[in-house]
C-alpha positions as a Python dict, from the first residue, in 0.01 Angstrom:
ca = {
    (1, 'M'): (0, 0, 0),
    (2, 'A'): (-12, 362, 108),
    (3, 'D'): (-167, 261, 443),
    (4, 'L'): (106, 0, 495),
    (5, 'K'): (375, 260, 436),
    (6, 'K'): (205, 489, 687),
    (7, 'L'): (194, 211, 947),
    (8, 'V'): (563, 136, 893),
    (9, 'R'): (641, 506, 926),
    (10, 'V'): (433, 535, 1245),
    (11, 'K'): (613, 235, 1396),
    (12, 'E'): (949, 393, 1315),
    (13, 'L'): (842, 717, 1483),
    (14, 'V'): (721, 530, 1792),
    (15, 'D'): (1043, 329, 1815),
    (16, 'N'): (1249, 647, 1777),
    (17, 'A'): (1043, 822, 2042),
    (18, 'E'): (1085, 533, 2287),
    (19, 'S'): (1461, 527, 2226),
    (20, 'A'): (1485, 903, 2276),
    (21, 'L'): (1281, 877, 2597),
    (22, 'K'): (1507, 603, 2731),
    (23, 'V'): (1819, 808, 2657),
    (24, 'A'): (1660, 1115, 2816),
    (25, 'K'): (1580, 917, 3132),
    (26, 'Q'): (1937, 787, 3151),
    (27, 'I'): (2077, 1139, 3115),
    (28, 'L'): (1834, 1270, 3377),
    (29, 'A'): (1929, 990, 3615),
    (30, 'E'): (2298, 1070, 3571),
    (31, 'V'): (2241, 1441, 3633),
    (32, 'M'): (2035, 1370, 3946),
    (33, 'G'): (2284, 1112, 4068),
    (34, 'L'): (2039, 824, 4043),
    (35, 'S'): (2126, 473, 3938),
    (36, 'E'): (1922, 314, 3659),
    (37, 'E'): (1750, 98, 3921),
    (38, 'E'): (1658, 403, 4131),
    (39, 'S'): (1528, 581, 3820),
    (40, 'V'): (1300, 285, 3743),
    (41, 'R'): (1169, 293, 4100),
    (42, 'T'): (1093, 664, 4066),
    (43, 'D'): (874, 580, 3766),
    (44, 'T'): (707, 311, 3978),
    (45, 'Y'): (629, 562, 4254),
    (46, 'K'): (493, 799, 3988),
    (47, 'E'): (258, 529, 3859),
    (48, 'K'): (145, 444, 4212),
    (49, 'A'): (80, 813, 4283),
    (50, 'A'): (-146, 830, 3977),
    (51, 'T'): (-382, 581, 4142),
    (52, 'V'): (-423, 789, 4460),
    (53, 'A'): (-383, 1149, 4344),
    (54, 'K'): (-675, 1387, 4390),
    (55, 'E'): (-761, 1726, 4249),
    (56, 'P'): (-693, 2043, 4453),
    (57, 'T'): (-966, 2152, 4697),
    (58, 'G'): (-1094, 2498, 4771),
    (59, 'T'): (-885, 2547, 5086),
    (60, 'G'): (-529, 2545, 4967),
    (61, 'K'): (-382, 2298, 4721),
    (62, 'V'): (-384, 1928, 4806),
    (63, 'I'): (-144, 1690, 4634),
    (64, 'E'): (-111, 1320, 4698),
    (65, 'G'): (196, 1120, 4615),
    (66, 'V'): (434, 845, 4720),
    (67, 'F'): (742, 870, 4940),
    (68, 'D'): (1060, 746, 4767),
    (69, 'G'): (1294, 753, 5066),
    (70, 'Q'): (1371, 1124, 5056),
    (71, 'N'): (1095, 1305, 4866),
    (72, 'M'): (732, 1271, 4756),
    (73, 'V'): (663, 1188, 4390),
    (74, 'D'): (320, 1279, 4247),
    (75, 'K'): (132, 1135, 3948),
    (76, 'K'): (305, 1378, 3710),
    (77, 'G'): (648, 1279, 3830),
    (78, 'S'): (697, 1608, 4012),
    (79, 'V'): (918, 1581, 4320),
    (80, 'Y'): (834, 1755, 4647),
    (81, 'P'): (1091, 1773, 4929),
    (82, 'V'): (978, 1606, 5250),
    (83, 'P'): (1133, 1754, 5568),
    (84, 'A'): (1393, 1506, 5686),
    (85, 'N'): (1296, 1554, 6052),
    (86, 'Y'): (932, 1471, 5976),
    (87, 'A'): (1029, 1166, 5770),
    (88, 'S'): (1258, 1042, 6048),
    (89, 'K'): (1015, 1091, 6337),
    (90, 'S'): (727, 945, 6134),
    (91, 'K'): (951, 657, 6021),
    (92, 'L'): (845, 692, 5658),
    (93, 'I'): (964, 428, 5413),
    (94, 'P'): (947, 406, 5031),
    (95, 'G'): (596, 331, 4912),
    (96, 'D'): (413, 524, 5185),
    (97, 'V'): (132, 741, 5045),
    (98, 'L'): (144, 1104, 5158),
    (99, 'K'): (-91, 1399, 5134),
    (100, 'L'): (66, 1741, 5090),
    (101, 'T'): (-140, 2049, 5163),
    (102, 'V'): (3, 2375, 5034),
    (103, 'T'): (-170, 2649, 5230),
    (104, 'E'): (-256, 2992, 5096),
    (105, 'E'): (39, 3122, 5299),
    (106, 'G'): (268, 2883, 5110),
    (107, 'K'): (328, 2640, 5396),
    (108, 'F'): (383, 2272, 5312),
    (109, 'L'): (196, 2036, 5545),
    (110, 'Y'): (252, 1661, 5502),
    (111, 'K'): (42, 1376, 5636),
    (112, 'Q'): (89, 1002, 5598),
    (113, 'I'): (-238, 855, 5469),
    (114, 'G'): (-141, 515, 5329),
    (115, 'P'): (147, 330, 5498),
    (116, 'V'): (288, 43, 5296),
    (117, 'E'): (328, -299, 5462),
    (118, 'R'): (643, -316, 5670),
    (119, 'K'): (900, -554, 5813),
    (120, 'T'): (1211, -505, 6023),
    (121, 'V'): (1570, -617, 5982),
    (122, 'V'): (1878, -569, 6200),
    (123, 'G'): (2226, -461, 6092),
    (124, 'P'): (2522, -233, 6162),
    (125, 'L'): (2527, 135, 6070),
    (126, 'V'): (2804, 228, 5823),
    (127, 'Y'): (2909, 537, 5627),
    (128, 'N'): (2981, 495, 5254),
    (129, 'D'): (3018, 750, 4973),
    (130, 'G'): (2870, 1032, 5177),
    (131, 'R'): (2568, 828, 5292),
    (132, 'Y'): (2473, 655, 5613),
    (133, 'Q'): (2362, 300, 5543),
    (134, 'V'): (2253, -10, 5731),
    (135, 'L'): (2386, -347, 5616),
    (136, 'A'): (2118, -616, 5621),
    (137, 'N'): (1989, -892, 5392),
    (138, 'N'): (2321, -877, 5202),
    (139, 'K'): (2233, -522, 5100),
    (140, 'A'): (2311, -163, 5201),
    (141, 'Y'): (2000, 40, 5283),
    (142, 'S'): (2041, 418, 5291),
    (143, 'V'): (1900, 611, 5588),
    (144, 'L'): (1845, 983, 5637),
    (145, 'L'): (2110, 1182, 5822),
    (146, 'A'): (1829, 1335, 6029),
    (147, 'S'): (1728, 985, 6137),
    (148, 'V'): (2085, 903, 6246),
    (149, 'T'): (2098, 1230, 6441),
    (150, 'Y'): (1751, 1185, 6593),
    (151, 'F'): (1839, 842, 6733),
    (152, 'R'): (2195, 951, 6820),
    (153, 'A'): (2328, 655, 6628),
    (154, 'E'): (2698, 607, 6558),
    (155, 'V'): (2886, 409, 6295),
    (156, 'G'): (2912, 51, 6417),
    (157, 'D'): (2588, 59, 6615),
    (158, 'E'): (2343, -225, 6558),
    (159, 'V'): (2009, -79, 6455),
    (160, 'T'): (1661, -207, 6381),
    (161, 'L'): (1557, -92, 6033),
    (162, 'I'): (1207, -69, 5885),
    (163, 'I'): (1179, -159, 5514),
    (164, 'P'): (890, -239, 5276),
    (165, 'M'): (765, -594, 5315),
    (166, 'N'): (681, -669, 4952),
    (167, 'E'): (877, -413, 4749),
    (168, 'E'): (1244, -369, 4669),
    (169, 'S'): (1390, -55, 4821),
    (170, 'D'): (1722, 123, 4857),
    (171, 'W'): (1604, 313, 5166),
    (172, 'G'): (1480, 228, 5512),
    (173, 'A'): (1381, 403, 5835),
    (174, 'I'): (1559, 354, 6166),
    (175, 'E'): (1327, 202, 6427),
    (176, 'A'): (1571, 192, 6718),
    (177, 'V'): (1937, 164, 6814),
    (178, 'L'): (2013, -158, 6999),
    (179, 'P'): (2196, -126, 7333),
    (180, 'K'): (2564, -207, 7340),
    (181, 'F'): (2696, -498, 7543),
    (182, 'D'): (3050, -433, 7667),
    (183, 'G'): (3237, -758, 7723),
    (184, 'N'): (3499, -585, 7942),
    (185, 'L'): (3225, -442, 8162),
    (186, 'E'): (3080, -789, 8214),
    (187, 'E'): (3425, -922, 8310),
    (188, 'E'): (3470, -639, 8561),
    (189, 'E'): (3132, -712, 8721),
    (190, 'E'): (3218, -1082, 8742),
    (191, 'E'): (3553, -999, 8902),
    (192, 'K'): (3382, -774, 9160),
    (193, 'T'): (3136, -1052, 9245),
    (194, 'T'): (3421, -1301, 9290),
    (195, 'K'): (3607, -1063, 9521),
    (196, 'K'): (3294, -1005, 9730),
    (197, 'K'): (3242, -1379, 9769),
    (198, 'A'): (3609, -1423, 9867),
    (199, 'A'): (3587, -1145, 10124),
    (200, 'A'): (3269, -1290, 10271),
    (201, 'K'): (3428, -1635, 10300),
    (202, 'K'): (3738, -1489, 10463),
    (203, 'K'): (3525, -1307, 10720),
    (204, 'K'): (3329, -1623, 10794),
    (205, 'D'): (3650, -1823, 10841),
    (206, 'E'): (3779, -1559, 11086),
    (207, 'V'): (3455, -1573, 11284),
    (208, 'D'): (3473, -1954, 11297),
    (209, 'L'): (3834, -1937, 11419),
    (210, 'E'): (3746, -1691, 11696),
    (211, 'E'): (3467, -1919, 11812),
    (212, 'E'): (3711, -2213, 11825),
    (213, 'L'): (3960, -2010, 12031),
    (214, 'D'): (3688, -1912, 12279),
    (215, 'I'): (3617, -2280, 12337),
}
């Protein structure tokens, strides 16, 4: 009977601990401005990082983790800022495995070592709630400001976006900005062509008339 009471007590403690952990995660997500879905994905990246993380080496500290769209998350759940310019030029997307080397001088050197499978979608660039996003697949994918600047994209531009092939994601990487096709410009070119044809015909008719007069 005593053992049964202990088991019941242990179960109560475990349930209480799980409830407290869930509440703590919700509060943390609110403070960091993450949605519950984004918070769950952070945990997923943390778990993935645990399968690839290595111990530090003798020459500086080496940490491996997973890119979440803005930062790198390691197996402990620690977050390391990834330079936005590097992420944009390297076209990193959530799920990519990164290696961070912290040199003895304190420099952070990132390298992509495990790209996740990718696919591309196309959609317009918009600006909502302080974020640049691309609308595709009936969803709004966030993109880095540095990426928008790097490709000189503007709101309304059609862009090609790289996203994970097999995983849900709230972020993507801009692949390219599609060229604009100006309907008015096409009409102007067509009008110029028509005028040239008309002028050529008029000149030919004048030449034909002169030849008739000479006869």
